[in-house]
Legacy VTK file of the C-alpha trace (Angstrom):
# vtk DataFile Version 3.0
C-alpha trace
ASCII
DATASET POLYDATA
POINTS 336 float
-10.221 -4.387 -1.584
-14.021 -3.957 -0.613
-16.057 -6.801 -1.850
-19.678 -6.205 -2.830
-22.509 -8.483 -3.741
-25.901 -8.283 -5.424
-29.325 -8.076 -3.524
-31.402 -10.524 -5.462
-34.597 -10.495 -3.481
-37.327 -7.997 -4.252
-39.947 -8.642 -1.500
-37.464 -9.699 1.212
-34.237 -7.918 1.003
-33.857 -7.534 4.795
-32.833 -11.209 5.429
-30.572 -11.089 2.393
-28.702 -7.922 3.438
-28.347 -8.990 6.943
-26.763 -12.181 5.770
-24.335 -10.253 3.464
-23.364 -7.844 6.266
-22.677 -10.786 8.722
-20.514 -12.382 6.074
-18.146 -9.406 5.740
-19.484 -7.901 2.511
-18.657 -4.063 2.144
-21.530 -3.396 -0.102
-24.789 -4.638 -1.558
-26.342 -3.522 -4.705
-29.578 -3.788 -6.745
-30.058 -3.114 -10.601
-32.586 -2.076 -12.949
-34.220 -5.445 -13.912
-37.949 -6.602 -13.521
-38.207 -4.375 -10.539
-37.435 -0.770 -9.478
-33.951 -0.662 -8.014
-34.527 1.843 -5.252
-37.335 0.329 -3.285
-35.457 -3.020 -2.051
-32.802 -0.551 -0.718
-35.047 1.221 1.536
-35.976 -1.977 3.198
-32.246 -3.141 3.248
-31.363 0.106 4.997
-33.762 -0.600 7.812
-32.314 -3.941 8.252
-28.534 -3.272 8.273
-26.063 -1.108 10.026
-22.791 -1.119 8.184
-22.999 -2.250 4.746
-23.140 0.322 1.902
-26.162 0.208 -0.370
-26.228 1.240 -3.929
-27.925 0.775 -7.441
-25.525 -0.861 -10.020
-27.076 0.647 -11.950
-30.362 2.546 -12.233
-30.944 3.886 -15.605
-30.548 7.611 -15.365
-32.170 8.419 -18.623
-35.386 6.773 -17.443
-35.699 9.640 -14.927
-34.701 13.238 -14.598
-32.086 15.030 -12.152
-34.632 16.400 -9.778
-36.251 12.876 -9.287
-32.692 11.385 -8.808
-31.644 14.187 -6.359
-34.694 13.441 -4.298
-34.285 9.711 -4.248
-30.440 9.943 -3.469
-31.034 12.505 -0.613
-33.796 10.266 0.862
-32.005 7.092 0.631
-28.684 8.533 1.951
-30.699 10.085 4.911
-32.788 6.771 5.616
-29.645 4.791 5.455
-27.688 7.118 7.712
-25.001 7.906 5.153
-24.671 4.523 3.420
-26.179 5.202 -0.030
-24.378 5.398 -3.304
-26.172 6.472 -6.417
-25.020 4.264 -9.365
-26.245 5.343 -12.779
-26.008 4.040 -16.401
-27.383 4.909 -19.726
-28.735 1.584 -21.111
-29.034 1.772 -24.953
-31.425 3.910 -27.198
-34.065 1.261 -27.804
-34.715 0.538 -24.247
-34.680 4.288 -23.317
-37.074 5.267 -26.167
-39.225 1.981 -26.426
-39.239 0.646 -22.939
-39.081 3.758 -20.864
-40.788 6.187 -23.331
-37.975 8.805 -22.691
-35.889 10.906 -25.102
-32.360 9.973 -26.260
-29.953 12.109 -27.611
-26.273 12.877 -27.167
-25.801 10.392 -24.277
-22.307 11.499 -23.179
-23.430 15.166 -22.828
-26.733 14.169 -21.289
-25.076 12.096 -18.647
-22.456 14.658 -17.987
-25.286 17.295 -17.415
-27.483 14.867 -15.369
-24.565 14.393 -12.876
-23.775 18.170 -12.633
-27.474 19.019 -12.462
-28.034 16.628 -9.464
-25.079 18.038 -7.717
-26.265 21.519 -8.184
-29.764 20.736 -6.699
-28.075 19.213 -3.760
-25.876 22.132 -3.496
-28.999 24.459 -3.413
-30.647 22.389 -0.697
-27.341 22.460 1.367
-26.548 26.005 0.971
-29.832 27.674 0.153
-30.051 30.416 -2.442
-31.387 30.216 -5.922
-31.368 27.100 -8.038
-29.961 27.981 -11.436
-28.738 25.098 -13.585
-28.899 25.878 -17.227
-27.528 23.098 -19.442
-28.186 22.265 -23.057
-30.392 19.500 -22.173
-31.533 19.925 -18.573
-32.641 23.307 -16.948
-33.446 23.599 -13.321
-34.201 27.076 -12.190
-36.927 26.847 -9.596
-36.694 25.686 -5.916
-38.906 27.050 -3.129
-38.418 26.381 0.465
-41.540 24.026 0.496
-39.687 21.618 -1.810
-36.329 21.750 -0.453
-35.415 18.990 2.231
-32.712 21.152 3.460
-29.155 20.227 4.457
-28.536 16.377 4.409
-28.034 15.164 7.952
-25.516 12.303 6.798
-23.843 14.266 3.974
-24.590 13.817 0.283
-24.219 10.295 -1.478
-21.499 9.783 -4.111
-22.358 9.298 -7.545
-20.924 6.471 -9.624
-21.399 6.023 -13.364
-21.039 3.071 -15.691
-19.113 3.390 -18.840
-17.989 1.172 -21.720
-16.953 3.579 -24.446
-13.986 5.989 -24.185
-16.184 9.152 -24.174
-18.634 7.961 -21.466
-15.534 6.634 -19.294
-13.943 10.045 -19.666
-17.095 11.744 -18.416
-16.911 9.360 -15.334
-13.467 10.651 -14.548
-14.514 14.221 -15.185
-17.628 14.599 -13.063
-18.422 11.403 -11.159
-17.370 10.150 -7.693
-16.755 6.640 -8.895
-16.819 4.342 -11.946
-18.379 0.938 -12.661
-16.346 -1.458 -14.778
-18.429 -3.599 -16.909
-17.894 -7.401 -16.416
-17.099 -7.824 -20.154
-13.675 -6.707 -19.943
-9.968 -8.095 -19.788
-6.913 -7.009 -17.932
-5.679 -5.663 -21.137
-8.793 -3.698 -22.001
-8.730 -2.361 -18.518
-5.216 -1.087 -18.822
-5.274 0.076 -22.315
-8.837 1.535 -22.753
-10.512 2.044 -19.248
-7.627 3.679 -17.165
-6.443 6.046 -19.802
-9.979 7.323 -20.455
-10.588 7.882 -16.760
-7.218 9.539 -16.371
-8.136 11.943 -19.397
-11.459 12.839 -17.567
-9.808 13.536 -14.292
-7.107 15.685 -15.913
-9.720 17.630 -17.572
-11.304 18.380 -14.535
-8.194 19.062 -12.581
-8.750 15.897 -10.342
-6.587 13.105 -9.193
-7.005 9.329 -9.148
-7.680 9.623 -5.280
-10.826 11.574 -6.346
-12.343 8.676 -8.013
-13.356 4.996 -6.690
-13.249 2.305 -9.151
-15.573 -0.598 -8.837
-15.047 -3.598 -11.031
-17.386 -6.588 -11.686
-15.523 -9.735 -12.891
-16.991 -13.000 -14.292
-15.923 -16.105 -12.101
-15.805 -19.798 -13.411
-14.810 -21.717 -10.394
-15.573 -24.944 -8.459
-14.188 -27.301 -5.691
-13.080 -29.682 -8.219
-11.492 -29.542 -11.791
-14.880 -31.113 -13.112
-16.777 -28.379 -11.647
-14.600 -25.669 -12.882
-14.942 -27.121 -16.434
-18.728 -27.091 -16.155
-18.566 -23.402 -15.044
-16.238 -22.701 -17.904
-18.684 -23.732 -20.445
-21.650 -21.952 -18.722
-19.665 -18.731 -18.672
-18.900 -18.848 -22.321
-22.613 -18.492 -22.907
-22.510 -15.008 -20.968
-19.515 -13.943 -22.825
-20.953 -14.817 -26.266
-23.957 -12.634 -25.512
-21.761 -9.541 -24.340
-19.422 -10.082 -27.447
-22.297 -9.987 -29.912
-22.934 -6.428 -28.846
-21.408 -3.663 -31.107
-20.728 -1.257 -28.111
-18.342 -3.930 -26.519
-16.430 -4.751 -29.709
-13.368 -2.491 -28.590
-12.687 -5.109 -25.860
-12.244 -7.541 -28.475
-10.341 -5.338 -30.584
-7.726 -4.912 -27.960
-6.783 -8.781 -28.455
-7.308 -8.822 -32.328
-10.617 -10.592 -32.037
-13.010 -7.923 -33.328
-14.194 -9.911 -36.255
-15.916 -12.297 -33.680
-18.610 -9.486 -32.727
-20.412 -9.351 -36.179
-20.364 -13.095 -36.445
-21.996 -13.575 -32.941
-24.255 -10.736 -33.720
-25.644 -12.530 -36.937
-26.388 -15.522 -34.844
-28.426 -13.677 -32.545
-30.669 -12.243 -35.226
-30.908 -15.859 -36.449
-31.931 -16.886 -33.052
-29.152 -19.396 -32.859
-28.252 -18.637 -29.225
-27.071 -22.327 -28.615
-24.528 -22.081 -31.342
-22.761 -18.923 -29.859
-20.653 -20.345 -27.041
-18.947 -22.592 -29.479
-17.359 -19.565 -31.022
-15.802 -18.490 -27.659
-12.340 -19.847 -27.457
-10.681 -20.851 -24.254
-8.267 -17.883 -24.820
-11.140 -15.476 -24.970
-12.729 -17.111 -22.016
-9.731 -16.835 -19.920
-9.042 -13.329 -20.837
-12.463 -12.014 -19.839
-13.257 -14.486 -16.823
-11.233 -15.695 -13.905
-11.238 -19.445 -14.433
-9.692 -21.186 -11.376
-10.369 -23.372 -8.326
-12.281 -21.574 -5.627
-9.159 -21.435 -3.366
-7.217 -19.468 -6.146
-9.926 -16.993 -7.006
-8.907 -14.223 -4.469
-5.222 -14.328 -5.730
-6.270 -14.206 -9.325
-8.731 -11.050 -8.562
-5.710 -9.325 -6.873
-3.478 -10.169 -9.803
-5.880 -8.481 -12.356
-7.001 -5.616 -10.250
-4.866 -5.013 -7.154
-3.782 -1.406 -6.850
-6.057 -0.455 -9.655
-9.547 -1.153 -8.275
-11.067 -0.069 -4.893
-13.886 -2.641 -4.758
-14.967 -5.761 -6.552
-18.058 -7.858 -7.128
-17.988 -11.496 -8.234
-20.238 -12.271 -11.104
-21.342 -15.771 -11.384
-24.625 -16.412 -12.854
-24.453 -20.097 -11.859
-25.022 -19.270 -8.079
-26.785 -16.831 -5.828
-25.464 -18.372 -2.660
-23.115 -15.918 -0.975
-21.589 -18.703 1.107
-19.762 -19.808 -1.830
-17.411 -16.845 -1.647
-16.810 -16.925 2.220
-12.993 -17.447 1.814
-12.718 -15.245 -1.148
-14.374 -12.344 0.805
-12.290 -12.713 3.699
-9.058 -13.109 1.671
-9.797 -10.011 -0.534
-11.179 -7.887 2.375
-7.969 -8.645 4.588
-5.903 -7.457 1.717
-7.759 -4.025 1.739
LINES 1 337
336 0 1 2 3 4 5 6 7 8 9 10 11 12 13 14 15 16 17 18 19 20 21 22 23 24 25 26 27 28 29 30 31 32 33 34 35 36 37 38 39 40 41 42 43 44 45 46 47 48 49 50 51 52 53 54 55 56 57 58 59 60 61 62 63 64 65 66 67 68 69 70 71 72 73 74 75 76 77 78 79 80 81 82 83 84 85 86 87 88 89 90 91 92 93 94 95 96 97 98 99 100 101 102 103 104 105 106 107 108 109 110 111 112 113 114 115 116 117 118 119 120 121 122 123 124 125 126 127 128 129 130 131 132 133 134 135 136 137 138 139 140 141 142 143 144 145 146 147 148 149 150 151 152 153 154 155 156 157 158 159 160 161 162 163 164 165 166 167 168 169 170 171 172 173 174 175 176 177 178 179 180 181 182 183 184 185 186 187 188 189 190 191 192 193 194 195 196 197 198 199 200 201 202 203 204 205 206 207 208 209 210 211 212 213 214 215 216 217 218 219 220 221 222 223 224 225 226 227 228 229 230 231 232 233 234 235 236 237 238 239 240 241 242 243 244 245 246 247 248 249 250 251 252 253 254 255 256 257 258 259 260 261 262 263 264 265 266 267 268 269 270 271 272 273 274 275 276 277 278 279 280 281 282 283 284 285 286 287 288 289 290 291 292 293 294 295 296 297 298 299 300 301 302 303 304 305 306 307 308 309 310 311 312 313 314 315 316 317 318 319 320 321 322 323 324 325 326 327 328 329 330 331 332 333 334 335
């Protein structure tokens, strides 16, 4: 199993990516937060040789297919074939009010976005006319002056993030890979995610081998029982935040905990953030997060995702130190 890690540094990603590469990580990713997710990857590409670089995720609807096609082509070329374009939708208020971009029919829009990017790349690779005519996106003009031509290191794969069944199906239908959200359990992965991906793959006449699955999993761990317990309580805060979101209720419904979602949501509207972790039971915590001493983490990850996922990133908001995971990375990578 490939193990990936976030690139936290905006102004000095070179040292960070070099450290991750030396420690055996397969990939390093940025995300759409306070800074643009693509710029640090350019610097990271210059300071590394092997590690794969990607966005997990960039917000697709904040941009358009032509812009993303250019960015993907450029970063793939500058990294000498090590870039992966990871896209997600965000939610309507952020797209409309933060980015000032249109929101409509997100499943259709994301499907068309991926197909349009791939058609633009095809035009650059093969020449000829650009002629993408979708319901939302149309790209029908490409002159030699604006075509970068054939990609010297091949074209990057496109990964999509999905939570709901329809978006997850689209991932299986048109994407090269899928990002699993950290708010998920083994049961929700097997009962909701995998069947939706299979439906999308079947619709496109593709097989499971055509899709790479990347999972993020929350980890509550430590060197002692006392440290593990502190991390358990800290992780409950993150789970409570996710569980308050209506879009994530299906994960709770799988376990019969769906009524917790509106209760937590009401607390967010009252600003009672400190009260929210108290509603997260130990049973819910252990269904979502892996709670174990550090020496048992790799085995627990394999137990949950072995044979089902291709790559994993360990989500632990309580640390940004990659040294913590040295033994876990070696163990999981050796089992690949």
